[in-house]
N, C-alpha and C positions, 0 to 999 in steps of 0.2 A: 694299906688303903686309900690315902691321901696320895702318895703317890704315882699309883696307879692311874687315878682319877686326870690328875695332871699331866700322865704324859700320851697318855689319853684323846686328852683336850688340843693336847699340842699336837698329836699326831694330825686329829683331825678339822682344827685351822689351818693347819700346813696344806693336807691335801685337800679341804676346799682351793685357799690360796695358788696352788699347786693351780689344780682345777679351772679356775675361772681365767688365770692368768696367760691360758694356755688357748683358755676361747679369744676373749679380748686380743694378743699379738697374733699381729700380721702382715701382707702386706696392705693392708686395711683393716685399720685400730677398728675394735670396737670400742667404744667407752662402755663403762659395767654399769650406769648405769641405763645406756640401751640394753643392755645383756638384761638385768633388774624385766624391765619392763615391757621383755620380749619374751620371759620364760612366761610372763606371769600376766599376760597377755593384757595391762592395764591401758595400753595409750597404743591408738590406731595408725599412730602415723609412723609410726615401725615400714623402713621400705621392708620390702617383698621380697627385694633383692637380698637385701640384711637378715632379715629373718632365714630363705638359702642356708649363707652362710653358716649364719651361724647351722642350724639343725640340722643341715642333707651336709657340711660339708662337713667343717667345722668339733662337731656336738661326736659325729659317728671318730674322727679322727682321735680327738682325745679322751671318749672312753672306749676306746682298741689297746694306746696308751696304756692307760691304768688299770686298765688285765692285764696286759702281757707284762708291763713294770711285776704286776701283784702273782700274776705263773708263777716268772722265772728266780720269784725272790719267795718265792714257796719252793718253785722245787731245790731250786738250791740249799733250803729247811732240811727238805729232807731227805735228800743224797750227805750230806753234811751226816746225820741224825742215824741215815740208814749202815753209810762206808766206814762214818767214824773216821772218821780225813775231815779238815779246814778246806782243805781246800780242793774240797769235794764241788762242783757245779756242772749246769748241766751241760758242758764238753767233756767229764767222767765217760761218761760212759758213753757218749758217737750219738748223741741221736744229733746235738747240734750239726754236725759235723757232718757222718745220714742226711739232711735237712739237705744243704751242700752240696753235697756230692746227686738228690734228687734233681735239686731244682737247676744246677747243669745244665741234666743230660734234655731235661725238656729243651733250659735257653738254646740247649746245643740243637735241636733234633726238631724243633719248631712241631712240638705232637700240637694235635687240634683243639680248638677250646672244650673243653666242659666245664659243669654245674651251671646253676643258676643266669647267670650274666654273660659265661662265657669267656671270659678271666680272672679263671681257678687253676689252669694247666699246673702253672707251677709250685701255687701252695698240696695240691695233689697230689704234683709229684716228690717237692720236698719231704708231707707230708705220710708220706710211704717210705719216701727214701732213709728218712729218722726210725723211720717198719721197720724197717729190715735190717740199717745196723743197730736196732734193740739187740733183733733174732740173736743177731749174732755173737754180740761181745755176751749175750746171757749162755750162747751154745758152747763157748769161750772158757767162759766160766763157771761153770759146773767145773765141782768132786763129786760119783757115787753116786749123783744125783740133787747137791748141796750146795749153796750159796755163800762164797766165800768174800768180807768183801777186797781182802786186797788182793783177789784171781777175779773180778768184778772190773777193780779200778782198769788194770796190767789188761785187760782183755779191750779195753775200752780204749787205752795209750794203742792199742794196735792194729783197733778198728780204725778210731779215726786216725794214724802215722798212714792207714793201707789207704783208705780214704781218699783223705788229701793228695796222695799222689795222683789218686785216680782225674781228682779233678787238674791240677796242674800236666795231666795228659794234657789232657779233654781241652784245657784252654791252650794248648801248643798243637796240640792238630787244627783249630778251628782257631785263629788269629780274631777272624773278625768278630768274632761273639765276648771274647776277656771283658771287653767295658760290660756291657749286662750283667758278663755270671761275677764280673769281680763288683760291681752293683749294690746289689744281694746280695753276698757274701756279708759286704761291710754293714749292711740292715738300711733298713726306711720303712716310713710309713702312709709316706708320698699317694695319696689320691685312696686310700684306705677309704669304701665307707660302709654305712647295716650291715651290709650279709657278711664284710666280711666277720663283723664283732657277733649277731647272730651265731653263727658258725663257731666258734672259738669261744662262747659263753658255756657248751652246756658240760664242754670239756674242764671250764675251768671250776665250776659250780659245784659238780659231782667229782673234779678229781679236790676241793678243796674238805667237801666234805668228809669225805678219807679220810684226809689227812685229818682234823679235829676227829674226826673214830680215833683212829691209830696213834692220838699226840702220846698217850700211857702210856704203853707199849713203843715209841721213843725216845722214853725216857723214860724207863726200864732195857733198852740196846743199850748204854753208853756204860752199864756195866756190866759189859761185858753178856755173848752167847750164852754161857752158863751157866751165871747168874742167874736172864734173864727167863732161860729152862726151869730151871730151881721155884722160877714167882713163875711159871704158870701163864706166857708167851711161846705162841709157835713160829720162833724164831727165822722158820726158811717162808712159813706159808707169807710173816709178818711182811719182812721184808722185797719175798715175790710181790706183794699185793702195791706196795710204797712205793716201792723203785718202777712197773709199769704205769703203776695214775703220772707219775713227778716227770716220767718220761714221754705219754699223753700223751699230758700238760701243756708239755713243752714242746715239742713236737708239731701241734696243731696252731701254739704259740711265730716256735721259724719260718714253717709255712709259708705268714702272708706277709711277717714283718723279713726276715732273713735276720742273719747269723746274728745280735746283742751279745754282747757280753759283760761279764762283770758283774749283774744285776743280783743272778743269783749265785756269784758268788761273793761278793762285800756289801749285798742287804742284809743277811745272818748273819754276820761278824758284827755289824753295827746296831743290827736289836739287839745281841745276844753281849753287849756293851751294855744297850740299856736296862734289856731291862731282864738277866741273866737268864739261865739254861735251859729253861721249862717248856717243853716245848710247844701248849697252848698256845703261852705266851710268846712264844719267835713267834709262831704260824702268825698268830692277828695279828702282832704287831707290825710281821715283814706284810699282809698289805697294804697296808698303809705307807711303809713303805720303802718301799718296789712301784707306786702308783707315786709317790713321788715324785721318788730318782726318773720315771723315767715322762709323765710328764713333763717335769723342768730339760732333763737329755734334747727330747724331740720338739719341744716349744725352740729351742737355744739354739734346732738345726736346723731350726727352719724360720727361724731372725737373724743371723749373725751375721749374714752374710748384706741384708738389704732385700732392696723387693724383690721377684720372681726367680731366688736364685736359696737353694738349699743344697746342707752335706749328708750326709748318710749316718744317723740318727745310731748307727755302733759309733761311729769318730770320736760323739759326744761322751756317750755313758765310757768307754777305754778310756777322754780323757778324767774327765772324774774321776772315775775308777779305779784306776791306778795310783795313781798315787796317792790316794784315797789309804786304800789294798798295804800298797808299799808303808803308811802307819802307825798302820793296822802291826805288818809287822816287826815291825820296828820295835813298838808297844812293846811286842810278846817276847819277842827278844830281853829284851832290859824286865820284864818284870821276874821270865827264868834266871835270869841270872841274877835278879835278887834273891831268886826264894835257892837258890844252888848257895 
């Protein structure tokens, strides 16, 4: 109990610290004192332009970063738990590649704007592309109407490879669109507003509730399909529901931010090392860990090059997550060598 309190307190502290840092850092540095006065409304001397930057620009982007990070981390936990594969993440079922394909088509052909602000064409196309990829994966991954983890992973690799080839073909046929397609694929939170937050939030909240509801079933799936069925789990139904929810959550997230890798891959491993394999705890702490990682990555992406310059956040997550994941693999290899 004391250990849980300590870990929870540390997660909350780090999350708040990363959140406040994201609000203060930028081309215009805003002191923590000014942030505090603006939020509590205790000082009318805080300039209106500063309030606009805080509440309409940075706060929206910061909240979106936290939500997307948490969503990708939760999806990674579910993918790894359902597919019984420690390397499973949102890429495994081709969802991210499907989103990239949909966005590439929209960028290439300049489809007319739709949605609340007239700037949702690419996100809508990316979301539809992700859903289309998911449907193909489900169709290819079935045997006699049943989903099997190994087949789903193989189907995801096939669909992802095919869509990647189509993206490359589109780029080669229309070289003038290459830069826009590549920048979207690398991922970015630049220019995001409260509209995007409000669109993604229902997917995140609904998906989170469903994942926690099936956390016990996720624990039982780790025992194997036969054992889980003997313990009363409807394996096929639970697997379908969880994969669908995780994929929809991922699709909604990447449709606005582009492809952001390693969050759904690394975070579940790190959290598992801290709190163990129980999925309720994994899901709970992954919300904080995913949010912290994305907040840090996004803040670094827009501050590391100085004023007016920004690098894609997907590059930062890869630079952070790649070496860290290598360390995890080395540690696991040592553990396996010692156990043998």
